[in-house]
C-alpha positions, 0 to 999 in steps of 0.5 A: 499499500502506498500511502503517498499522494503523487502527481502524475505526468504533473507538478509545478515550477518556480516563478519569480513574484518580485520583480513586474515582468518587464524587468525582465530582459529574455525573450521566453521559449513560446509564442511573445510571452509565453504562451503557443497561440499557434496551437488555438483551432480556428473556429471553436468557442471557448466556451464550448470546449475549452481544451480544442480552443487552446490546443485543438490546432496542435492535437491535429499536427501533432503526431504521438511518437511511435515510442510512446504513449502520448504527446506533449510537454511533460513527454518534451523535458521527459526526454530531455532529462532522459539526455542529460542522464545519458551524457553523465551515463554514457562519461560513467560507462567510459571512465568509472573511475573519474566518478567516484565509487558510485560512478562505477557503480553506475557506470558497471549499471548502464554497460550492463544494459547495453551489453546486448550480445553480451546478454543474448551468449549468456541467454538463460543462464541467468536465469537457473537460480531463480528458476530452482527456487521457486522448483525447490519448495516444497510446501506452501510455507517455503511457498510464503517465503518467497511471497516475502521474498524480495523479486518474486509475486506474490498476492499478499504484499507484506511491506514498511510505512509510516504508521496512520496512527505516528507517522513518526514511526514506521509500521508493517502492511498486508496488502492485495499483491498485484496482478499480470494484468491490471484488475479490470482486465480480468472482468471488464466484458465487451471487444477489447477485453475479450481481445486482450485475455487472449492476448494476454493467454497467449503472453502468458503461454510463449514467455514459459516457452521461451524459459524451456519450463515445460507444460507451458499451454497447461500451464498458462491456462492454470495461472490464468484461471489463478489470476482472474479468481484472485481479480474478482476479490479485489478491490477496485481502484476506486476501494483502494483509495478509500483511506479510512477502510485500508485503514484495519490495525491488526496484531499477529493474531488479528490477522491471523484470524481473519486470514488463517491460510496463511502464516502471516508470523512467517512472511513478516519475519522472512520480511523482516518486519515482523518487532512492528507491534501492529500490522496495518490490514489494507483491503482487508475483505480482500484479503481475507478472499485470497486466503480462501484462493491461496488454500485452495490452489495447487502447489504446484499451481502457485510454483508455476504463477511464481516461474511464469511472473518471476520470468515476465517480472524480469524479461526486460533484462532476459535475452531479446525475444524475452523483451519483445515479448513482453513490449508486445503486450504489455506496450503493443496490446495494452497501451498501443504502441507500435515501436520499443524505445531506442534502448538508451533511454530505457537504459536511463530508466532503469539506472536512475530505479537502481541507483537514482539519487547517485544519479541525480546528485550529478544530474543537479550538481551540471544543470539544477540552477541552484538560484530556482530554490529560490523564485520557488519559495517566492510562488509556493509562499504566494498560494498558501497565502491564496487559499488561507485568503480562500479559507478565511472567507468560505461560506460553508465552514464553521470556526472549527474546522476553518481553524483546522485548515488554516494550521494545515496549512500553515505546517505545509512544507514545501521541498525543492529540487533535491533532497539534503542527503543522498542516499549512499549506494556503496553498499549495492554489489554492481557487478559488469555483465551481470544485468539480472543479477545486478537488478536482484541486488538493487532491489535487496539493497533497497529493501536492507536500507528500508530495514535500516529506517524500519526502529527508527523516527521516520526519516523527513529528509528522505524523498521518494522521486529523483530530481531528475523526474519531471513530476512532483508529489504532495504526501498527505502522512508527512504534509509535505510538497516536494519538486524535483529540479527537472520540472522546475523549466519551459514550459512550466516556469519561464523566467520571460514570459508574463507573470499571467502565463506563470500563474497560469500554467504552473502557479495552478498546479502548485496550487494543485498539490498543495490541494491535494492536503484538503481533497476527499482523503488527504483531508483526513489528516493533519497538519502532522501527517495524522490519520486524524479528524479536523472536522466537524460533523456539519462541516464534514457534510458540507464537503461531502456534498460541493465533491460528490457534485464534482464526482457526478459531473465528472462520471458524465463525460466519456473520453473514449467510447464505451468508457466513461471516466470514474469521477470518484477514483479521480476524486482527489485529482479533480480536487486538486485541479478545481482547487489550483487554478482557483488559488492560483488565480487569487494568488494571481490577482494579489501579484498585480494588486502588487504589481500594478493591472496586468495590461492586454498583450496582442489582444489578451488580456491578462485573465484570458492569458492565465486560462490559456497557459492553464489550457496549454499545461495540459497540452497532453494528447494520448493512444486511445488504449493507453487512455482506455487503461488509464481511466480504469487504473489512474485516478488522474481525470484524461487532459481535455477534463482536467481542462473543461471539468475545471474551466467551467467551475470556476466564475472568473473563466466565464467573464475573461471569456463571456462564455455566455448559457448555450455555449456547452460547456456552461453550468449556471451559477448554482451547479459551479462546484467551489471548495478552496 
């Protein structure tokens, strides 16, 4: 169970608010003032489809690269970060000694990935010790040891997390494990899902055949049947984001009473977490049902499942036939991607995953301007002040709840650019030429690193993303918002852009991150990150009514024919979007109050530039298959809905673009949702 809130494919960047744009002397990257007016589509009324009004021209002329699921600024920034990291990795692979111990580790890891000839020559030999360990299992006790071991699949996850009751301490947590496909692909009906299940069955067989596993066809039938049974009892993504329902603390005796088929003491001991006095039992009804499936399924079927999953989960690190089979199913069939990414690009991500903070330290030293931290801090404080004013002026909150909300807002801790201290990877053994071994040792290193932290107070300085990641996140268990270095650049922040553009683009995104502290789940945590109620019953009832209205709006949107947005699954992100836009708009008005009212540029008012910048921040184009999968699994709404679904609730947008009754996005004032 991952309690950290992550804003996928979006984040925030810096904004210099201390001086007006006229004092700047450079040229913005996009257009004459920071907005790409060539992206607009003529003939579309803003009030009918604001996303297309702002981005339709760009969407028409933009093709998604054959090796990607999407196109847009997020992809462009990610590619730029990859190129920067590649330059570092190439040099480390050639001159590892010049970078010290971590440089040699990074260089050897990357070189192991790039050694395609060596990977082919070794064939399936690297699999033998791991498949041999599975084959040696003689009973379900030994099977559960593997369930709790690093690198092996499991129907139940055993991990550690900050405690909900006391986020200064760690606790053990258990929850449902993963499947070979997203849960709903096993369950949903219709031609697309039928085809996916057929392709998955063929993939399960092929992966086993490539590994030399006998009776692959019969085993594939049994494995798919097992995973289908597990899918039927697992919680949906919507259910799995309900923190209150996930919160079921138990002792080992309590776990055993609820799901006696599992040897919880053995699995917790194997995972190194048996000293935890409490275990957070998440997705409890699923674990109870999975226990019954575990007991009813023959040992050999579980062994076959583990062997298949091990090969599949590590196919990327094996000869090309394995790698291609995995790509063909997961990327081509499920997501519509036609071409495998260049090997070096994939290698960058793999090394980032294994030695990310060591790479990040070198990345920050070469590419990150430290002055961005001051700029970012200024904007965050401006957004904080705007949220404060909105909370103070709220008509639906009572004084007690308002006071608590303001205390939480004041306690927000922003982290910008990079960690204060980096992970020491010196204990990780990296062997050039042993790719799969490096991957497994990296996983074990991460596990042991976590265990070393387990008895100690939670370290608030730890980061859940590397500096070279184009993203950002809010962590409710620490009340922190985090903005890595790689996102602090155009198009989200441009020091030469019009202030309205910076506020509308990334100001709204920073506001989104802050808004997660007050969404339907984040609002269940207090200023210190403790899971606690700071609401009066009346305020909670009013909040629930407003959030339900927003969820109902999103339930009606159908981005892919036959698949609608799940307004409950995406509710937290939609609340973040709405609060982020409204708070950033308020911050922009504060900016104008200090520096003077914005004058028209190119025939556009400051407010119009603000909302256009917001829409163009979500200039994203996604393959239909990938979008369908995201609609079932991703708590973020599609880009078009993140624009159109939000602005139609913002009063200032109506005035800026003269939106009237009869326009397709028009909502009467009493139907517009305002939360924060």
